[in-house]
N, C-alpha and C positions, 0 to 999 in steps of 0.2 A: 422614528427609528428606534430610539431608546425604549419607548413604550412597547413597541412590537417585541423587542429583545426581552424585556422584562416579562411580558405576557407569555412568551414561549419558554421561560425558565421554569423548570420543575425539578424534582428530586430524582436521583438514581439514573442520571444520564439521558433523560428524555429530552433535555434542552439541546443535546447534541444531535438529535434526530429531526431537526427542523427541515421542512421542505425547502429545497434550493434547486435551482435549475441545473440539471446535469446536461452537459453538452457532449453528445457522443463523439463529436469531432475532436474535442479537447480531452475528454475523460475516458474514451473507449466505451466498451459495453460489456455487460455480463451475458454470456451465452451458456445457459445451463449452469454448470458448476464452475465455469472458467471465466475470468475477466480477461479481456484482450485490449491492450493499448498500443496502437500503431505510433511509430515515431520515425523520424528521418535523422540520419547521422550528419551533423554539421561540422564545419571546420574546427570549431572549438572543442569537439568531442574526440579529435584525433591527435596522434603524436606527429612528430616531424616526418614520418614515413607515410602519413595518410591512413594509418590503421587506428581503429578505435582504441583509445588509451584505456588501460585495464580498469582504472578507477571509475570511468564513465559507466561501466556496466552496473556498478553499485548505484550511481545516480539514476540510471534508467529504471532500475528495479524500485528504488524509492519513489520515483514519480508514479510508477504503475501501482504501487501499494496505496499511495494517497488517492489516486484516481479510483481504484477498486473500492476503497472505503466510501468515497463520495458517491459512487454509483449505488452503494448499499444504503445510502441515506445517513451515513455516519460522518459528521463534519468535525474534523480534528480541531479546527480553529475555535469552534464553539465549545468543545469539551475543554480545551485549554483555557479559554477566556472565562467561561462561566464556572467551571468546576475545578480548575487547576489540576487536571488529570490528562493523561495521554498515553500513547503507545510509544515504547522505546525498543530499539533493537538490542537484544541480549546476545545473540550469536548469529553468525552467517557462515555458511559453507558455500564456496563458489568453485565451480569447475569451468575453466575456459576451454572450450572444445574446438572452436574454429574462429579464425580472424574475420573481420569485416572492415569496411572502410568508408571513407568520405562519400556521401550521397546515397548510401544504402538505405533501404526502407526496411525497418525492423518491426516486429510485434513482440510485446512482452505479455506472456500468458501467466496469470496468477491463479493458484488453486490453494484452498484451505486444506491442509493435511490433518490438523488436529486442533481442537478447541478445548482449552482448559478453563479452570475457574478464573484465572488472571492472566492467561497467556494464549497465544496462537502460534501454530507452526504452519508456514506457507512454503510452497514450492513455486518458483518463478523460472520460466524458460524464456530466454531472449533469443528470438529466432529471426532468420532472414525471411521476410514476408514472401518474397518471390519464389524461393525453392523449398521453404519449410525447414531448412537445416537449423539445428539448435547450435547457437554460438556460445552461449553460457547458460549454465544451470545453477540456480541458487536454492538453498534451503535456509529459511530465516525463522528464528525464534523471536517473537515479539512478546514483551511484557506490558501490562497495563499498570501505570504507576500514578501516584499522587505526588505532585510537586509541592513541597513545603518550603516556605521562605526561610532561609538560613539553615536548612537541614537537607540531608540527602533525600532524593526521591524514595518513596516507600511503595512497595508493591501493594496493589489492592485488587479486589475482585472486579471482574467486568460487570457493569450494571446490567440488570436483566433486560432492559430495553435495547441495549447494544448487543448483548449475547443472542437475543432473539433474531437479530438481523443475520447472524451467522448460521442459525439453525438450518439444517438441510444442505449445507455447502461442503461438509467434510467429505473428502475424496479418498482418504487412506487412513490407515492406523499407524503409519510409519512414525 
C-alpha cells in the first residue's frame, strides 16, 4: 500500500488525481455540466418540528462538493496528505426558499460558475427530487491553499493537473 502511494506521488497535484472507485449511489454523478447528489433527510437533519435545520443545508452542500470533486477524479484526502494543500470555503451566500422535512428525498445540483487561478465559484441548488422545487440556493467561493505547520494557510495556484479537470465545466460568468 505504501509503495503504491509513493509510486502515485508526483509534483503539481497529479498525486491527487489517482484513480479510485467512484460509486454513483454514494457520490452521485456528473451529467453534462452539472453534478447531482441524491440524499434523504434523516431525523438528525431536522429540528424539533421535523423541518430541516438551516445549518444542515450547508452540510448537504459540503457533502455534494466533496462528491463532485471525487467524481472529477480529484481526491481531497490525497491532496491534503501528500501535498498539504486543499480547498477552503472563503464565502457562502445562501437563500432559503422553501422548507422541507423528515424523510424527504433531495438532490443537490452543483455547477461551476467561475474558475480562477487559485479559486472556484460554484452554484449549488438543493431541491426536492420529487417535484423539482428549489429549497435552498447557494453560491460558494472556494480558495485553494497550502497548509503550513505553525503558520496560517497560504493561497496558492491550482495545479495544472487539477485545473484541467475543471476545464469545460464553467457555466456562467457570474
